[in-house]
C-alpha positions in Angstrom: 95.5 109.8 108.9 97.6 106.7 108.5 99.0 105.6 111.9 102.7 106.2 112.4 104.1 104.3 115.4 107.7 104.7 116.5 108.8 102.5 119.3 111.2 103.9 121.9 112.4 101.2 124.1 113.9 102.2 127.5 115.4 100.2 130.2 116.2 97.1 128.2 118.0 95.4 131.1 114.7 95.2 132.9 114.0 92.1 130.9 116.0 90.0 133.3 115.3 89.2 136.9 117.4 91.0 139.4 119.6 87.9 140.0 119.8 86.9 136.3 123.3 86.9 134.8 123.4 87.5 131.0 125.9 85.2 129.2 126.5 87.0 125.9 127.9 85.7 122.7 131.1 87.6 123.5 131.8 85.2 126.3 132.2 82.3 123.9 135.5 80.4 124.2 134.7 77.7 121.7 132.2 76.7 119.1 131.7 73.3 117.4 129.0 72.8 114.7 128.2 69.4 113.3 125.7 69.5 110.4 123.7 66.5 109.2 122.0 65.9 105.9 118.5 66.1 107.5 118.5 69.9 108.0 119.6 69.8 111.6 122.8 70.3 113.5 124.5 69.7 116.8 125.8 72.8 118.5 128.5 72.8 121.2 128.7 76.3 122.6 131.4 76.9 125.2 131.2 80.1 127.2 133.0 81.6 130.3 130.6 82.3 133.1 131.0 83.8 136.6 129.1 81.6 139.0 128.1 82.1 142.6 127.9 79.2 145.1 124.2 78.0 145.1 121.5 79.0 142.8 122.4 80.9 139.6 120.0 82.4 137.0 121.8 82.4 133.6 120.5 83.8 130.3 122.4 82.3 127.3 121.8 84.9 124.6 122.3 84.5 120.8 121.4 80.8 120.6 119.7 79.4 117.6 116.2 80.6 117.0 115.4 77.1 115.8 116.8 75.3 118.9 115.1 72.1 119.9 114.9 72.9 123.6 114.2 69.4 124.7 117.7 68.5 123.5 119.6 71.3 125.4 122.2 70.1 127.9 124.5 72.3 130.0 127.7 70.7 131.0 130.3 71.9 133.6 132.1 70.8 136.8 130.1 70.9 140.0 126.8 72.1 138.5 123.3 70.7 138.2 120.4 72.1 136.2 117.1 72.7 137.9 115.1 74.4 135.1 115.5 75.9 131.6 113.2 78.0 129.5 113.7 78.8 125.8 112.6 82.3 125.0 112.3 82.7 121.2 109.6 85.5 121.2 111.8 88.2 119.9 111.6 92.0 120.4 109.8 93.4 117.4 107.3 96.2 117.0 104.3 93.9 116.9 105.5 91.6 119.7 106.1 94.7 121.9 102.6 96.0 121.3 101.0 92.6 121.7 102.8 91.9 125.0 101.9 95.3 126.3 98.1 94.9 126.1 96.7 96.1 129.4 99.8 98.2 130.3 100.2 101.9 130.7 102.4 103.7 128.1 103.2 107.2 127.0 101.9 108.5 123.7 103.4 111.5 122.0 102.5 113.5 118.9 103.4 116.8 117.3 100.6 119.3 116.7 100.9 120.2 113.0 99.3 123.6 113.6 101.6 124.8 116.4 104.6 122.4 116.0 104.5 121.7 119.8 105.0 118.2 121.2 102.3 116.8 123.4 102.6 113.7 125.7 99.8 111.8 127.5 99.4 108.7 129.4 97.5 105.9 127.7 96.5 102.2 128.1 96.9 99.7 125.3 93.4 98.0 125.2 94.1 95.6 122.3 96.4 95.0 119.4 94.9 93.3 116.3 95.7 93.3 112.6 98.8 95.4 113.2 96.9 98.3 114.9 96.7 99.2 118.6 93.6 100.3 120.4 94.5 103.0 122.9 92.6 104.5 125.9 93.7 108.1 126.3 91.9 109.7 129.2 88.2 109.0 128.6 88.6 108.4 124.8 89.3 105.4 122.8 91.8 106.0 119.9 92.3 103.6 117.0 94.4 105.7 114.7 96.7 107.6 117.0 98.9 109.9 114.8 102.0 109.7 116.9 104.3 107.3 118.6 104.1 105.0 121.6 106.8 105.2 124.3 107.4 102.2 126.5 109.1 102.5 130.0 110.2 98.8 130.0 110.2 95.6 128.0 107.6 92.9 128.9 109.0 89.9 130.7 110.2 87.0 128.4 110.4 89.3 125.4 114.0 89.1 124.3 116.2 91.0 121.9 117.8 87.7 120.9 116.8 84.1 121.2 117.7 83.2 124.8 117.9 80.0 126.8 117.3 80.9 130.5 118.8 78.3 132.8 118.5 77.9 136.6 121.4 75.9 138.0 123.0 75.0 141.3 126.8 75.4 141.5 128.9 73.9 144.2 131.5 76.6 144.0 131.9 80.3 143.1 134.1 81.8 140.5 134.8 81.8 136.7 134.0 78.5 135.0 133.8 77.2 131.5 130.3 75.8 130.6 129.3 74.0 127.5 125.8 74.2 126.1 124.9 71.4 123.7 121.7 71.3 121.7 120.2 70.2 118.3 118.7 72.8 116.0 117.1 72.9 112.6 117.9 75.6 110.0 121.4 74.4 109.2 122.0 72.2 106.2 124.7 71.2 103.7 124.9 69.5 100.3 127.7 68.4 98.1 128.2 69.5 94.5 130.9 68.2 92.1 132.4 69.6 88.9 134.0 67.1 86.6 136.1 68.0 83.4 136.5 65.3 80.8 139.7 65.2 78.8 139.9 65.2 75.0 139.6 61.5 74.5 137.1 61.0 77.3 139.2 58.5 79.2 140.1 60.7 82.2 138.6 63.5 84.2 139.5 66.1 86.8 137.0 66.1 89.8 136.4 68.9 92.2 133.9 68.7 95.1 132.4 71.5 97.1 130.2 71.6 100.1 127.5 74.3 100.3 126.5 75.2 103.8 123.3 77.2 104.5 122.5 78.9 107.8 118.9 79.8 108.4 119.0 79.0 112.1 118.9 82.7 113.3 122.3 82.6 115.0 125.9 83.4 114.1 128.6 80.7 114.6 131.9 82.5 114.7 135.3 80.8 114.5 133.5 77.5 114.6 135.0 74.0 114.0 132.7 72.7 111.3 132.0 69.0 110.8 129.6 67.4 108.3 128.0 64.0 108.7 127.2 62.1 105.6 124.6 59.3 105.9 120.9 59.0 106.5 120.6 59.4 110.3 117.1 58.4 111.4 115.1 61.2 113.0 111.6 61.5 114.4 109.6 64.1 112.6 107.5 65.4 115.5 109.4 68.7 115.8 108.1 71.5 113.6 110.5 74.3 112.7 109.4 77.6 114.2 108.8 80.5 111.8 111.5 83.1 112.0 110.5 86.7 112.9 113.1 88.3 110.6 114.7 87.1 107.4 117.8 88.8 106.0 119.0 88.5 102.4 121.4 85.6 101.9 125.1 86.4 101.8 127.5 84.1 99.9 130.9 83.2 101.0 133.6 81.1 99.3 136.0 79.3 101.7 138.6 77.4 99.8 140.6 74.5 101.4 143.6 73.6 99.4 143.7 69.9 100.5 140.0 69.4 100.9 138.5 67.6 103.9 139.5 64.4 105.5 136.7 61.8 106.0 136.5 59.8 109.2 134.3 56.7 109.8 131.6 57.3 112.5 129.7 54.0 113.2 127.9 53.6 109.9 128.4 57.2 108.7 131.2 59.4 107.7 132.2 62.7 109.2 134.1 65.4 107.3 136.0 68.1 109.2 136.8 71.5 107.7 140.5 71.8 108.5 140.3 75.3 109.9 137.9 77.4 111.9 135.5 79.6 110.0 132.5 81.9 110.4 129.0 80.7 109.5 126.8 83.7 109.8 123.0 83.9 110.0 121.3 83.9 106.6 124.5 83.0 104.8 125.5 80.4 102.3 129.1 79.3 102.3 131.1 77.0 100.0 134.0 74.9 101.2 136.2 72.7 99.1 135.7 69.0 99.7 138.2 67.4 97.3 140.3 68.1 94.2 141.7 65.2 92.2 143.1 64.9 88.7 143.3 62.1 86.1 140.6 59.9 87.4 140.0 57.1 84.9 136.5 57.0 83.4 134.6 54.9 80.8 132.1 56.3 78.5 129.3 54.0 77.3 126.2 54.1 75.1 123.5 51.9 76.5 120.0 50.8 75.3 118.0 49.0 78.0 114.7 47.6 76.9 112.2 45.0 78.1 111.3 42.2 75.6 107.8 42.8 74.3 105.8 39.9 72.8 103.3 42.1 71.1 105.6 44.9 69.8 106.8 44.1 66.3 108.9 47.2 65.6 110.7 50.0 67.5 112.3 52.8 65.5 114.8 55.6 66.2 115.8 54.3 69.7 118.5 56.6 71.1 121.0 55.1 73.6 121.7 56.8 76.9 125.1 58.3 77.5 126.9 57.1 80.7 130.2 58.0 82.2 131.4 55.6 85.0 134.4 55.5 87.2 135.7 53.4 90.1 136.1 55.1 93.5 139.4 53.4 94.4 142.9 54.6 95.4 144.3 53.0 92.2 142.0 55.3 90.2 143.0 58.4 92.0 140.1 58.5 94.5 139.3 56.0 97.2 137.4 58.5 99.4 133.8 58.3 100.6 131.8 60.7 98.5 128.7 62.3 100.0 125.5 62.4 98.0 125.1 65.3 95.6 125.1 66.4 92.0 128.0 65.8 89.6 128.1 68.3 86.7 130.2 67.3 83.7 132.1 69.7 81.4 134.4 69.4 78.3 136.4 71.8 76.2 135.2 72.4 72.7 137.6 73.0 69.7 138.0 76.6 70.8 139.0 75.6 74.3 135.8 76.9 75.8 134.3 74.8 78.7 130.9 73.4 77.7 128.3 71.7 80.0 127.5 68.2 78.8 125.2 66.8 81.5 124.7 66.1 85.2 123.5 63.4 87.5 122.9 62.8 91.1 124.8 60.3 93.2 123.9 58.7 96.5 126.5 58.2 99.2 129.4 56.4 97.5 131.7 54.2 99.6 135.3 53.4 98.9 135.5 50.8 96.2 132.2 51.4 94.6 131.5 52.0 90.9 129.8 55.3 90.0 127.6 55.7 87.0 126.5 59.0 85.7 123.7 59.4 83.1 124.5 62.5 81.0 121.7 62.4 78.4 120.9 60.6 75.1 123.1 60.4 72.0 122.4 62.6 69.1 124.3 60.6 66.5 123.5 57.0 67.5 120.2 55.3 66.8 118.8 51.7 66.7 115.8 50.3 64.8 114.4 46.9 65.9 111.9 44.8 64.1 110.5 41.3 64.3 111.3 39.4 61.0 109.6 36.1 61.7 107.1 34.4 64.1 106.4 30.7 64.3 103.9 29.1 66.7 105.1 25.6 67.7 102.4 24.8 70.3 99.5 26.4 72.1 101.9 28.1 74.6 105.2 28.3 72.8 106.4 30.6 70.0 109.7 31.3 68.2 110.4 34.8 67.0 113.3 36.2 65.0 114.5 39.8 65.3 116.9 42.2 63.6 118.4 45.3 65.1 120.0 47.9 62.9 122.4 50.4 64.6 123.4 53.6 62.9 126.2 56.0 63.6 126.1 59.5 62.2 129.3 60.7 63.9 132.9 60.8 62.6 134.1 58.3 65.3 133.5 54.6 65.8 131.1 53.8 68.6 130.0 50.8 70.7 126.4 50.5 71.8 125.4 48.1 74.6 122.0 46.7 74.0 120.4 45.0 77.0 117.1 43.1 76.7 115.0 41.6 79.4 113.2 38.4 78.4 110.5 36.3 80.0 111.7 33.9 82.7 111.2 30.7 80.5 112.9 32.1 77.3 115.5 30.2 75.3 118.0 32.1 73.0 118.2 29.8 70.0 120.4 31.8 67.7 122.4 35.1 67.6 124.7 36.8 65.0 127.0 38.0 67.8 127.5 36.4 71.2 125.9 38.3 74.0 126.6 38.3 77.7 124.1 36.9 80.1 123.8 39.6 82.8 121.0 37.9 84.8 119.0 34.7 84.3 116.7 36.5 81.9 118.8 39.4 80.7 121.2 39.5 77.7 123.6 42.3 76.8 125.2 42.7 73.4 128.1 45.1 72.8 127.8 46.1 69.2 130.6 48.1 67.4 129.2 50.6 64.9 131.6 52.2 62.4 131.8 56.0 61.9 129.2 57.2 59.3 128.0 53.6 59.1 125.7 50.9 60.5 125.8 47.4 62.1 123.3 44.6 62.4 122.4 42.2 65.2 120.0 39.3 64.7 118.8 36.8 67.2 116.1 34.1 67.6 114.2 33.5 70.8 111.8 30.9 72.0 109.2 31.9 74.7 
């Protein structure tokens, strides 16, 4: 018969020592959560506690299951910490059986023939592979067909992640204590939605922050702050596996005016302008910014290295870029945390269509942002070498022609950038190019609608 074990837990308060004071989540008076990009967060948990003068044993329940205990710091007036223990071995069926090996329990089953309930004393000899081995009287039972009843919970087995702290207080009475610690399991990322206008010269930009809480704790009515920047961390800490995983819940928390950014040494910190709940196994979205009529520039770019041996390149398609300045004059001027910008545009039927996306790194005020959206369908370029003259053992002169074609109904400009050898000389060109670097030339070639344009140049190398 398949074993059916039902756990009846009695006397849950026996977890704690006689002098231990439980500090529940309901005693919280304030919660601050600062989340970093590196999947960690700083928790500042304020709770009201009744202290006695002298030694106090406190059990802070409901802390993060992924707490980094070496970072925990309890702050308060007139207190000093002697010892702290982080108990993250949670109360589950398997944990209860495992911790009860060698203990006496009560076993109960119903006789299927008579329907009567029978109880006996038993000892848990072992618990392996999800099955207990019981000693009932003089018999060893491996597939007991009933339930196991426990009189108490083994020490250090907690219903919630708990930080047990031994402290000395100079005074008695109610006091406000703040528990600060770092934890993994909390993360955030930025996502942006941009809408191009009809002539592709302006866009509306909306930014959202997605918060994910896999830390195993709830943070209710918390002041949320987000730090943008690459804070250096030492990767010696391994995240503990969580005992239970619930299905993710999604929440959308809209902020009309977005978040204000504040400089913090070499980083930026964003503050959600109101307190909010961030529950365990929940994903929440919060508005970061919303701006309209940001000026943009759309370009078609071909970037190629100069090849001595390649005589022809056909059907080269330029990349599509949209760029904008992050300045107050352009409607922005705010530090933008790294994330993905997704670009949309209305079609002729006024339906929004997705036209590309790109990732950005942290963008400071005043920087230029370039987004690669894909490659052009209608624009192509064919390049071929038309002549090659060897003028010495080490020097050659080559002539090239590039034919640009435009299959669309609108005029277009293609920027062709070529990287040449360090010792090159540009001897002739049908259109003057711009020297971008010492060995890079860029030509901006206008190509008429349903037409083509040519560029020729001669180079010595």
